[in-house]
Biotite code that builds the C-alpha atoms (Angstrom):
import biotite.structure as struc

atoms = struc.array([
    struc.Atom([-10.898, 7.077, 7.704], chain_id="A", res_id=1, res_name="UNK", atom_name="CA", element="C"),
    struc.Atom([-9.815, 3.445, 7.429], chain_id="A", res_id=2, res_name="UNK", atom_name="CA", element="C"),
    struc.Atom([-9.396, 1.769, 4.026], chain_id="A", res_id=3, res_name="UNK", atom_name="CA", element="C"),
    struc.Atom([-9.314, -2.028, 3.627], chain_id="A", res_id=4, res_name="UNK", atom_name="CA", element="C"),
    struc.Atom([-6.506, -3.633, 1.673], chain_id="A", res_id=5, res_name="UNK", atom_name="CA", element="C"),
    struc.Atom([-8.403, -5.910, -0.695], chain_id="A", res_id=6, res_name="UNK", atom_name="CA", element="C"),
    struc.Atom([-7.191, -9.142, -2.298], chain_id="A", res_id=7, res_name="UNK", atom_name="CA", element="C"),
    struc.Atom([-6.652, -7.121, -5.501], chain_id="A", res_id=8, res_name="UNK", atom_name="CA", element="C"),
    struc.Atom([-4.444, -4.645, -3.590], chain_id="A", res_id=9, res_name="UNK", atom_name="CA", element="C"),
    struc.Atom([-2.510, -7.550, -2.082], chain_id="A", res_id=10, res_name="UNK", atom_name="CA", element="C"),
    struc.Atom([-1.969, -9.127, -5.523], chain_id="A", res_id=11, res_name="UNK", atom_name="CA", element="C"),
    struc.Atom([-0.823, -5.799, -6.976], chain_id="A", res_id=12, res_name="UNK", atom_name="CA", element="C"),
    struc.Atom([1.536, -5.260, -4.039], chain_id="A", res_id=13, res_name="UNK", atom_name="CA", element="C"),
    struc.Atom([3.045, -8.756, -4.423], chain_id="A", res_id=14, res_name="UNK", atom_name="CA", element="C"),
    struc.Atom([3.572, -8.133, -8.158], chain_id="A", res_id=15, res_name="UNK", atom_name="CA", element="C"),
    struc.Atom([5.329, -4.844, -7.413], chain_id="A", res_id=16, res_name="UNK", atom_name="CA", element="C"),
    struc.Atom([7.546, -6.511, -4.789], chain_id="A", res_id=17, res_name="UNK", atom_name="CA", element="C"),
    struc.Atom([8.588, -9.165, -7.331], chain_id="A", res_id=18, res_name="UNK", atom_name="CA", element="C"),
    struc.Atom([9.228, -6.443, -9.922], chain_id="A", res_id=19, res_name="UNK", atom_name="CA", element="C"),
    struc.Atom([11.555, -4.476, -7.632], chain_id="A", res_id=20, res_name="UNK", atom_name="CA", element="C"),
    struc.Atom([13.235, -7.687, -6.487], chain_id="A", res_id=21, res_name="UNK", atom_name="CA", element="C"),
    struc.Atom([14.183, -8.389, -10.136], chain_id="A", res_id=22, res_name="UNK", atom_name="CA", element="C"),
    struc.Atom([15.222, -4.792, -10.903], chain_id="A", res_id=23, res_name="UNK", atom_name="CA", element="C"),
    struc.Atom([17.476, -4.631, -7.848], chain_id="A", res_id=24, res_name="UNK", atom_name="CA", element="C"),
    struc.Atom([19.060, -8.019, -8.584], chain_id="A", res_id=25, res_name="UNK", atom_name="CA", element="C"),
    struc.Atom([17.772, -9.673, -5.428], chain_id="A", res_id=26, res_name="UNK", atom_name="CA", element="C"),
    struc.Atom([16.819, -12.953, -7.074], chain_id="A", res_id=27, res_name="UNK", atom_name="CA", element="C"),
    struc.Atom([19.012, -14.845, -4.599], chain_id="A", res_id=28, res_name="UNK", atom_name="CA", element="C"),
    struc.Atom([16.567, -13.799, -1.861], chain_id="A", res_id=29, res_name="UNK", atom_name="CA", element="C"),
    struc.Atom([13.313, -15.585, -1.140], chain_id="A", res_id=30, res_name="UNK", atom_name="CA", element="C"),
    struc.Atom([10.799, -12.801, -0.552], chain_id="A", res_id=31, res_name="UNK", atom_name="CA", element="C"),
    struc.Atom([7.335, -13.733, 0.665], chain_id="A", res_id=32, res_name="UNK", atom_name="CA", element="C"),
    struc.Atom([4.366, -11.369, 0.890], chain_id="A", res_id=33, res_name="UNK", atom_name="CA", element="C"),
    struc.Atom([1.723, -11.851, 3.576], chain_id="A", res_id=34, res_name="UNK", atom_name="CA", element="C"),
    struc.Atom([-1.226, -9.864, 4.865], chain_id="A", res_id=35, res_name="UNK", atom_name="CA", element="C"),
    struc.Atom([-1.530, -9.279, 8.595], chain_id="A", res_id=36, res_name="UNK", atom_name="CA", element="C"),
    struc.Atom([-3.135, -7.087, 11.218], chain_id="A", res_id=37, res_name="UNK", atom_name="CA", element="C"),
    struc.Atom([-1.238, -3.852, 11.698], chain_id="A", res_id=38, res_name="UNK", atom_name="CA", element="C"),
    struc.Atom([-0.087, -2.623, 15.071], chain_id="A", res_id=39, res_name="UNK", atom_name="CA", element="C"),
    struc.Atom([-2.466, 0.354, 15.103], chain_id="A", res_id=40, res_name="UNK", atom_name="CA", element="C"),
    struc.Atom([0.114, 2.881, 13.917], chain_id="A", res_id=41, res_name="UNK", atom_name="CA", element="C"),
    struc.Atom([0.381, 4.323, 10.434], chain_id="A", res_id=42, res_name="UNK", atom_name="CA", element="C"),
    struc.Atom([2.549, 1.387, 9.368], chain_id="A", res_id=43, res_name="UNK", atom_name="CA", element="C"),
    struc.Atom([1.355, 0.020, 6.050], chain_id="A", res_id=44, res_name="UNK", atom_name="CA", element="C"),
    struc.Atom([3.927, -2.734, 5.719], chain_id="A", res_id=45, res_name="UNK", atom_name="CA", element="C"),
    struc.Atom([6.867, -4.183, 7.596], chain_id="A", res_id=46, res_name="UNK", atom_name="CA", element="C"),
    struc.Atom([9.515, -6.786, 7.033], chain_id="A", res_id=47, res_name="UNK", atom_name="CA", element="C"),
    struc.Atom([10.950, -9.674, 9.016], chain_id="A", res_id=48, res_name="UNK", atom_name="CA", element="C"),
    struc.Atom([14.078, -11.517, 8.027], chain_id="A", res_id=49, res_name="UNK", atom_name="CA", element="C"),
    struc.Atom([14.949, -15.171, 8.500], chain_id="A", res_id=50, res_name="UNK", atom_name="CA", element="C"),
    struc.Atom([16.497, -16.034, 11.848], chain_id="A", res_id=51, res_name="UNK", atom_name="CA", element="C"),
    struc.Atom([19.757, -17.239, 10.379], chain_id="A", res_id=52, res_name="UNK", atom_name="CA", element="C"),
    struc.Atom([21.739, -14.532, 8.599], chain_id="A", res_id=53, res_name="UNK", atom_name="CA", element="C"),
    struc.Atom([22.520, -16.881, 5.720], chain_id="A", res_id=54, res_name="UNK", atom_name="CA", element="C"),
    struc.Atom([18.858, -17.797, 5.175], chain_id="A", res_id=55, res_name="UNK", atom_name="CA", element="C"),
    struc.Atom([18.229, -15.029, 2.599], chain_id="A", res_id=56, res_name="UNK", atom_name="CA", element="C"),
    struc.Atom([14.540, -15.089, 3.549], chain_id="A", res_id=57, res_name="UNK", atom_name="CA", element="C"),
    struc.Atom([12.487, -11.912, 3.863], chain_id="A", res_id=58, res_name="UNK", atom_name="CA", element="C"),
    struc.Atom([8.826, -11.870, 4.813], chain_id="A", res_id=59, res_name="UNK", atom_name="CA", element="C"),
    struc.Atom([6.985, -8.679, 3.925], chain_id="A", res_id=60, res_name="UNK", atom_name="CA", element="C"),
    struc.Atom([3.719, -8.100, 5.744], chain_id="A", res_id=61, res_name="UNK", atom_name="CA", element="C"),
    struc.Atom([1.121, -5.649, 4.450], chain_id="A", res_id=62, res_name="UNK", atom_name="CA", element="C"),
    struc.Atom([-1.462, -4.331, 6.870], chain_id="A", res_id=63, res_name="UNK", atom_name="CA", element="C"),
    struc.Atom([-5.108, -5.280, 6.294], chain_id="A", res_id=64, res_name="UNK", atom_name="CA", element="C"),
    struc.Atom([-6.172, -1.667, 6.840], chain_id="A", res_id=65, res_name="UNK", atom_name="CA", element="C"),
    struc.Atom([-4.567, 1.633, 5.906], chain_id="A", res_id=66, res_name="UNK", atom_name="CA", element="C"),
    struc.Atom([-5.312, 5.187, 6.997], chain_id="A", res_id=67, res_name="UNK", atom_name="CA", element="C"),
    struc.Atom([-4.911, 6.352, 3.395], chain_id="A", res_id=68, res_name="UNK", atom_name="CA", element="C"),
    struc.Atom([-6.286, 4.890, 0.189], chain_id="A", res_id=69, res_name="UNK", atom_name="CA", element="C"),
    struc.Atom([-4.092, 1.953, -0.963], chain_id="A", res_id=70, res_name="UNK", atom_name="CA", element="C"),
    struc.Atom([-3.946, 3.294, -4.514], chain_id="A", res_id=71, res_name="UNK", atom_name="CA", element="C"),
    struc.Atom([-1.384, 2.447, -7.194], chain_id="A", res_id=72, res_name="UNK", atom_name="CA", element="C"),
    struc.Atom([1.015, 5.167, -6.025], chain_id="A", res_id=73, res_name="UNK", atom_name="CA", element="C"),
    struc.Atom([0.891, 4.123, -2.365], chain_id="A", res_id=74, res_name="UNK", atom_name="CA", element="C"),
    struc.Atom([1.261, 0.411, -3.139], chain_id="A", res_id=75, res_name="UNK", atom_name="CA", element="C"),
    struc.Atom([4.208, 1.090, -5.447], chain_id="A", res_id=76, res_name="UNK", atom_name="CA", element="C"),
    struc.Atom([5.920, 3.328, -2.896], chain_id="A", res_id=77, res_name="UNK", atom_name="CA", element="C"),
    struc.Atom([5.401, 0.814, -0.089], chain_id="A", res_id=78, res_name="UNK", atom_name="CA", element="C"),
    struc.Atom([6.584, -2.168, -2.174], chain_id="A", res_id=79, res_name="UNK", atom_name="CA", element="C"),
    struc.Atom([9.776, -0.386, -3.197], chain_id="A", res_id=80, res_name="UNK", atom_name="CA", element="C"),
    struc.Atom([10.374, 0.769, 0.378], chain_id="A", res_id=81, res_name="UNK", atom_name="CA", element="C"),
    struc.Atom([10.175, -2.789, 1.725], chain_id="A", res_id=82, res_name="UNK", atom_name="CA", element="C"),
    struc.Atom([12.353, -4.286, -1.045], chain_id="A", res_id=83, res_name="UNK", atom_name="CA", element="C"),
    struc.Atom([14.988, -1.634, -0.348], chain_id="A", res_id=84, res_name="UNK", atom_name="CA", element="C"),
    struc.Atom([15.164, -3.014, 3.191], chain_id="A", res_id=85, res_name="UNK", atom_name="CA", element="C"),
    struc.Atom([16.184, -6.328, 1.608], chain_id="A", res_id=86, res_name="UNK", atom_name="CA", element="C"),
    struc.Atom([18.784, -4.602, -0.572], chain_id="A", res_id=87, res_name="UNK", atom_name="CA", element="C"),
    struc.Atom([20.381, -2.910, 2.435], chain_id="A", res_id=88, res_name="UNK", atom_name="CA", element="C"),
    struc.Atom([20.113, -5.877, 4.815], chain_id="A", res_id=89, res_name="UNK", atom_name="CA", element="C"),
    struc.Atom([23.683, -7.144, 4.245], chain_id="A", res_id=90, res_name="UNK", atom_name="CA", element="C"),
    struc.Atom([25.054, -3.721, 5.191], chain_id="A", res_id=91, res_name="UNK", atom_name="CA", element="C"),
    struc.Atom([23.251, -3.453, 8.493], chain_id="A", res_id=92, res_name="UNK", atom_name="CA", element="C"),
    struc.Atom([24.876, -3.640, 11.867], chain_id="A", res_id=93, res_name="UNK", atom_name="CA", element="C"),
    struc.Atom([23.254, -3.028, 15.210], chain_id="A", res_id=94, res_name="UNK", atom_name="CA", element="C"),
    struc.Atom([22.087, 0.522, 15.744], chain_id="A", res_id=95, res_name="UNK", atom_name="CA", element="C"),
    struc.Atom([21.813, 1.773, 12.160], chain_id="A", res_id=96, res_name="UNK", atom_name="CA", element="C"),
    struc.Atom([18.092, 1.226, 11.501], chain_id="A", res_id=97, res_name="UNK", atom_name="CA", element="C"),
    struc.Atom([17.285, 4.964, 11.599], chain_id="A", res_id=98, res_name="UNK", atom_name="CA", element="C"),
    struc.Atom([19.993, 5.729, 9.046], chain_id="A", res_id=99, res_name="UNK", atom_name="CA", element="C"),
    struc.Atom([18.781, 2.850, 6.873], chain_id="A", res_id=100, res_name="UNK", atom_name="CA", element="C"),
    struc.Atom([15.293, 4.384, 6.782], chain_id="A", res_id=101, res_name="UNK", atom_name="CA", element="C"),
    struc.Atom([16.684, 7.775, 5.781], chain_id="A", res_id=102, res_name="UNK", atom_name="CA", element="C"),
    struc.Atom([18.523, 6.174, 2.835], chain_id="A", res_id=103, res_name="UNK", atom_name="CA", element="C"),
    struc.Atom([15.429, 4.183, 1.824], chain_id="A", res_id=104, res_name="UNK", atom_name="CA", element="C"),
    struc.Atom([13.222, 7.276, 1.787], chain_id="A", res_id=105, res_name="UNK", atom_name="CA", element="C"),
    struc.Atom([15.734, 9.071, -0.446], chain_id="A", res_id=106, res_name="UNK", atom_name="CA", element="C"),
    struc.Atom([15.962, 6.090, -2.819], chain_id="A", res_id=107, res_name="UNK", atom_name="CA", element="C"),
    struc.Atom([12.172, 5.847, -3.121], chain_id="A", res_id=108, res_name="UNK", atom_name="CA", element="C"),
    struc.Atom([12.002, 9.547, -3.949], chain_id="A", res_id=109, res_name="UNK", atom_name="CA", element="C"),
    struc.Atom([14.692, 9.221, -6.596], chain_id="A", res_id=110, res_name="UNK", atom_name="CA", element="C"),
    struc.Atom([13.525, 5.951, -8.113], chain_id="A", res_id=111, res_name="UNK", atom_name="CA", element="C"),
    struc.Atom([9.780, 6.549, -8.257], chain_id="A", res_id=112, res_name="UNK", atom_name="CA", element="C"),
    struc.Atom([9.037, 10.198, -8.349], chain_id="A", res_id=113, res_name="UNK", atom_name="CA", element="C"),
    struc.Atom([11.542, 11.683, -10.739], chain_id="A", res_id=114, res_name="UNK", atom_name="CA", element="C"),
    struc.Atom([10.177, 13.030, -14.007], chain_id="A", res_id=115, res_name="UNK", atom_name="CA", element="C"),
    struc.Atom([11.743, 10.264, -16.153], chain_id="A", res_id=116, res_name="UNK", atom_name="CA", element="C"),
    struc.Atom([11.638, 6.507, -15.514], chain_id="A", res_id=117, res_name="UNK", atom_name="CA", element="C"),
    struc.Atom([14.996, 5.030, -14.515], chain_id="A", res_id=118, res_name="UNK", atom_name="CA", element="C"),
    struc.Atom([15.333, 2.983, -17.687], chain_id="A", res_id=119, res_name="UNK", atom_name="CA", element="C"),
    struc.Atom([15.053, 6.093, -19.895], chain_id="A", res_id=120, res_name="UNK", atom_name="CA", element="C"),
    struc.Atom([17.613, 8.239, -18.115], chain_id="A", res_id=121, res_name="UNK", atom_name="CA", element="C"),
    struc.Atom([20.724, 9.027, -20.096], chain_id="A", res_id=122, res_name="UNK", atom_name="CA", element="C"),
    struc.Atom([24.144, 8.884, -18.530], chain_id="A", res_id=123, res_name="UNK", atom_name="CA", element="C"),
    struc.Atom([25.518, 12.419, -18.262], chain_id="A", res_id=124, res_name="UNK", atom_name="CA", element="C"),
    struc.Atom([28.478, 13.175, -20.487], chain_id="A", res_id=125, res_name="UNK", atom_name="CA", element="C"),
    struc.Atom([31.454, 14.445, -18.520], chain_id="A", res_id=126, res_name="UNK", atom_name="CA", element="C"),
    struc.Atom([34.096, 16.395, -20.404], chain_id="A", res_id=127, res_name="UNK", atom_name="CA", element="C"),
    struc.Atom([37.608, 15.777, -19.127], chain_id="A", res_id=128, res_name="UNK", atom_name="CA", element="C"),
])
């Protein structure tokens, strides 16, 4: 089944992107959110960076149609995933995109789907 990404979904997604941009301290980046036709795969969103490395511009595109319901959980997961690409961009060299995705998937799991929100976690006490 195909589910449309509505203007309300797009607005929610853009809000979540801005939220994660602030949390991750990426306020020096200009992050734009756009809606576009997908490439037919199960890709819900993708990112393109400015041509010049120093541009600090990231354009996040969200597909107009998804193969799963674009609910709150899915939009949140996808927004965080794309913003983590921005976070890791300065570390990237040619040929490490697969490894970058593995790290992003782990970060999304840790940051969104743990039992306690990040801001309520206590720092463990280590006895010397």
